C-alpha positions as a printed Julia matrix, in Angstrom:
260×3 Matrix{Float64}:
 59.76  -73.06  -15.23
 62.46  -71.08  -14.14
 64.62  -68.43  -16.07
 68.32  -67.08  -14.93
 67.79  -63.04  -15.39
 72.13  -62.04  -15.82
 71.95  -59.0   -18.25
 69.64  -56.1   -18.82
 68.95  -55.05  -22.03
 67.73  -51.68  -22.27
 65.0   -51.59  -25.39
 65.01  -48.97  -28.06
 61.76  -46.25  -27.73
 59.47  -45.66  -29.82
 59.76  -42.2   -31.04
 56.02  -40.34  -31.25
 55.84  -37.26  -33.23
 53.47  -35.97  -30.6
 50.97  -38.48  -28.62
 50.32  -42.18  -29.38
 47.06  -40.86  -30.97
 48.37  -40.21  -34.17
 51.64  -42.75  -33.98
 52.45  -44.36  -37.43
 52.89  -48.68  -36.81
 56.71  -49.09  -36.09
 58.84  -52.08  -34.52
 60.3   -51.7   -31.02
 63.59  -54.32  -30.9
 66.17  -54.27  -28.14
 69.57  -52.22  -28.65
 71.56  -55.31  -30.95
 72.81  -58.42  -28.89
 74.39  -61.67  -29.88
 71.03  -63.53  -28.91
 68.69  -60.71  -30.25
 66.49  -62.69  -32.52
 64.98  -63.89  -29.36
 64.78  -60.6   -26.98
 61.93  -58.94  -26.56
 59.33  -57.2   -29.67
 57.08  -54.66  -29.49
 54.89  -53.73  -32.72
 52.1   -50.51  -32.92
 48.81  -52.65  -34.29
 46.83  -48.92  -34.42
 46.89  -45.83  -32.41
 46.22  -46.87  -29.2
 47.28  -50.24  -29.46
 50.51  -52.7   -29.29
 51.64  -55.98  -30.12
 54.88  -57.13  -27.19
 56.36  -60.7   -28.84
 58.67  -62.89  -26.22
 60.03  -65.84  -26.14
 60.39  -68.67  -24.11
 62.73  -72.49  -24.93
 60.02  -75.52  -24.39
 60.87  -78.67  -24.65
 59.38  -80.32  -27.78
 58.81  -77.19  -29.41
 62.13  -75.31  -29.3
 62.35  -71.32  -28.46
 58.27  -70.54  -28.59
 56.87  -66.76  -29.4
 54.39  -65.56  -27.71
 51.28  -62.46  -28.68
 50.42  -60.25  -26.33
 49.13  -56.98  -26.07
 49.51  -52.98  -24.25
 46.61  -50.78  -24.69
 46.52  -47.25  -24.23
 43.59  -44.59  -22.99
 44.96  -41.31  -22.94
 47.84  -41.34  -20.6
 47.11  -44.91  -19.19
 48.41  -48.61  -20.14
 46.72  -51.93  -19.84
 48.47  -55.47  -20.32
 46.91  -57.82  -22.01
 48.8   -61.1   -20.86
 52.33  -60.45  -19.61
 55.7   -61.34  -21.39
 56.56  -64.94  -20.55
 59.32  -64.48  -18.07
 59.25  -61.79  -15.45
 62.87  -60.51  -17.37
 60.97  -59.47  -19.97
 57.68  -58.17  -18.59
 60.26  -55.86  -16.15
 61.62  -54.49  -19.99
 57.75  -54.29  -20.78
 57.34  -51.74  -17.82
 60.54  -50.08  -18.82
 59.44  -49.52  -22.44
 55.73  -48.29  -20.6
 57.21  -45.39  -18.69
 59.36  -44.38  -21.44
 56.35  -43.55  -23.28
 55.14  -41.04  -20.87
 52.55  -44.0   -19.93
 51.44  -45.09  -16.43
 50.84  -48.8   -16.14
 47.03  -48.88  -14.49
 46.46  -52.77  -14.44
 46.64  -56.54  -16.75
 44.77  -58.84  -17.57
 45.95  -62.55  -17.98
 43.72  -64.54  -20.01
 44.79  -67.85  -19.03
 47.24  -69.55  -15.99
 49.64  -70.74  -18.14
 53.65  -69.39  -18.38
 52.65  -67.18  -21.53
 50.04  -65.52  -20.4
 50.64  -65.12  -16.19
 54.3   -65.45  -16.12
 55.1   -61.85  -15.53
 52.58  -61.43  -12.75
 54.76  -61.98   -9.39
 56.62  -58.89  -11.15
 53.12  -56.54  -11.71
 52.61  -57.78   -8.16
 55.57  -56.71   -6.79
 55.15  -52.98   -8.56
 51.74  -52.75   -6.55
 49.85  -53.09  -10.14
 46.08  -54.23  -10.37
 46.69  -57.52  -12.11
 43.29  -59.63  -12.56
 42.65  -63.18  -14.4
 39.08  -65.15  -14.08
 38.37  -66.3   -10.45
 39.53  -70.51  -11.99
 42.4   -69.01  -13.31
 43.9   -68.0   -10.17
 42.9   -70.71   -8.59
 44.24  -72.88  -11.1
 48.09  -70.78  -10.12
 46.95  -71.6    -6.69
 47.2   -74.71   -7.27
 50.49  -75.08   -9.25
 52.34  -73.15   -6.6
 52.32  -69.81   -8.95
 51.53  -66.21   -7.56
 47.96  -65.21   -8.72
 46.79  -62.0    -9.77
 45.43  -59.11   -7.23
 42.25  -59.93   -8.36
 39.53  -61.91   -9.57
 37.51  -61.93  -12.5
 34.34  -63.64  -11.42
 32.85  -66.15  -14.47
 29.42  -66.69  -14.35
 27.23  -68.34  -17.69
 30.11  -66.63  -19.97
 30.44  -63.45  -18.02
 33.04  -61.84  -15.94
 32.11  -59.99  -13.02
 34.51  -57.08  -14.22
 33.41  -56.76  -18.19
 35.08  -53.33  -19.29
 38.26  -51.37  -18.53
 39.55  -48.53  -19.15
 36.26  -46.63  -19.54
 34.81  -49.43  -22.07
 38.24  -49.61  -24.49
 38.91  -53.27  -23.56
 36.35  -55.97  -22.24
 36.47  -59.04  -21.29
 34.71  -62.17  -22.68
 34.63  -66.11  -21.36
 33.48  -68.2   -24.12
 33.52  -71.62  -22.61
 35.77  -73.85  -21.99
 39.19  -74.89  -25.04
 42.62  -74.53  -25.04
 42.23  -74.72  -21.25
 38.46  -74.35  -18.64
 39.92  -70.97  -17.46
 40.96  -69.44  -21.09
 39.36  -66.1   -21.27
 39.28  -63.53  -24.37
 39.27  -59.69  -24.89
 37.65  -57.5   -27.23
 38.99  -53.68  -28.24
 35.36  -52.45  -29.45
 36.91  -48.96  -31.26
 39.24  -51.29  -33.02
 36.93  -54.24  -33.57
 39.65  -56.05  -32.69
 40.08  -59.61  -30.47
 42.57  -60.56  -28.73
 41.84  -64.25  -28.36
 45.27  -65.8   -26.56
 46.12  -69.62  -26.9
 42.31  -70.23  -27.18
 42.85  -68.79  -30.92
 44.97  -70.51  -33.61
 46.96  -68.69  -36.05
 46.24  -69.58  -39.87
 49.4   -71.32  -39.73
 48.75  -73.57  -37.05
 48.31  -76.91  -38.16
 47.72  -78.03  -34.88
 45.81  -77.04  -31.52
 49.62  -77.05  -29.88
 50.16  -77.88  -26.33
 46.78  -80.02  -25.53
 47.48  -80.47  -21.73
 44.45  -78.89  -19.98
 42.38  -78.42  -22.87
 38.58  -79.78  -22.95
 38.96  -80.49  -27.0
 35.25  -81.55  -27.2
 34.23  -78.12  -25.83
 36.31  -76.41  -28.34
 34.55  -75.79  -30.91
 31.25  -74.82  -29.42
 33.02  -72.26  -27.66
 34.68  -71.28  -30.37
 31.26  -70.8   -32.17
 30.35  -68.29  -28.71
 33.12  -66.06  -29.7
 32.13  -66.09  -33.17
 28.46  -65.29  -32.61
 29.47  -62.91  -30.04
 31.79  -60.79  -32.14
 30.68  -60.95  -35.77
 32.52  -57.5   -37.01
 35.76  -58.37  -36.25
 38.03  -56.87  -38.44
 41.31  -58.23  -36.42
 42.13  -61.19  -34.67
 45.72  -61.42  -32.73
 46.07  -65.31  -31.23
 47.98  -66.38  -28.5
 50.85  -67.46  -30.86
 51.89  -66.14  -34.58
 50.74  -63.73  -37.29
 47.67  -61.34  -36.24
 44.88  -62.17  -39.38
 40.77  -61.69  -39.28
 37.79  -63.87  -38.78
 39.18  -66.52  -40.65
 41.22  -67.45  -37.42
 38.26  -68.43  -35.55
 36.54  -70.35  -38.23
 40.31  -72.39  -38.78
 40.61  -72.43  -34.94
 36.92  -74.4   -34.71
 37.74  -76.64  -37.84
 40.63  -77.67  -36.24
 39.1   -78.3   -32.73
 36.19  -80.32  -34.53
 39.09  -82.58  -36.76
 40.82  -83.5   -33.58
 38.15  -84.05  -31.01
 36.59  -86.37  -34.5
 39.78  -88.05  -34.15
């Protein structure tokens, strides 16, 4: 999808008391505009983890919000899934700089636009961008810009399983929402970013399944449940943050659809 970026919206900055480690939960919203409801939003989840929410109009679905993360380690920042567009990715990078942080890299959990739409902008900034080898093959096949680095998947693992001194771990549970979907685990907080592989509790369907492997999805979800039995928080690709119930809910949805 293509977009027209005609107006620059300046984000208000989060005011951190002395450093990010001691910050309280905060919501960052843009300066009010006529369509402020659909502008980039940043919420603080934990001391060093922030959720970004961006919007895109999708035919048949309307304005669709998508979740991603910013994870910090010291003065370094890492993006887990870019916003939908390059324009919102630029705003996110501005916000990161305003916090006195240096953006080190990004990880895209699969090839769809709500995960990798901002990769071209980050590549232009010479940021280290990562995705699985299969994700990059799919991006290239669809005439989209691939990330700079491959995470080579092999038997449910990746060639670079951890980032930021072990603060960020990457896992491939198997095919589901897409054949290339990976997830991100933050062991310090026992927080799982499931991307579109994981559905919110309010989801009644699997959503877009044009590139899905529905038959494999339940088994792949069980792989994820078994991998992280101590999970406390789960961030889905769309919708509200929850706990491990999101994983069993997603598995049940996939089982229902595959049985129909």
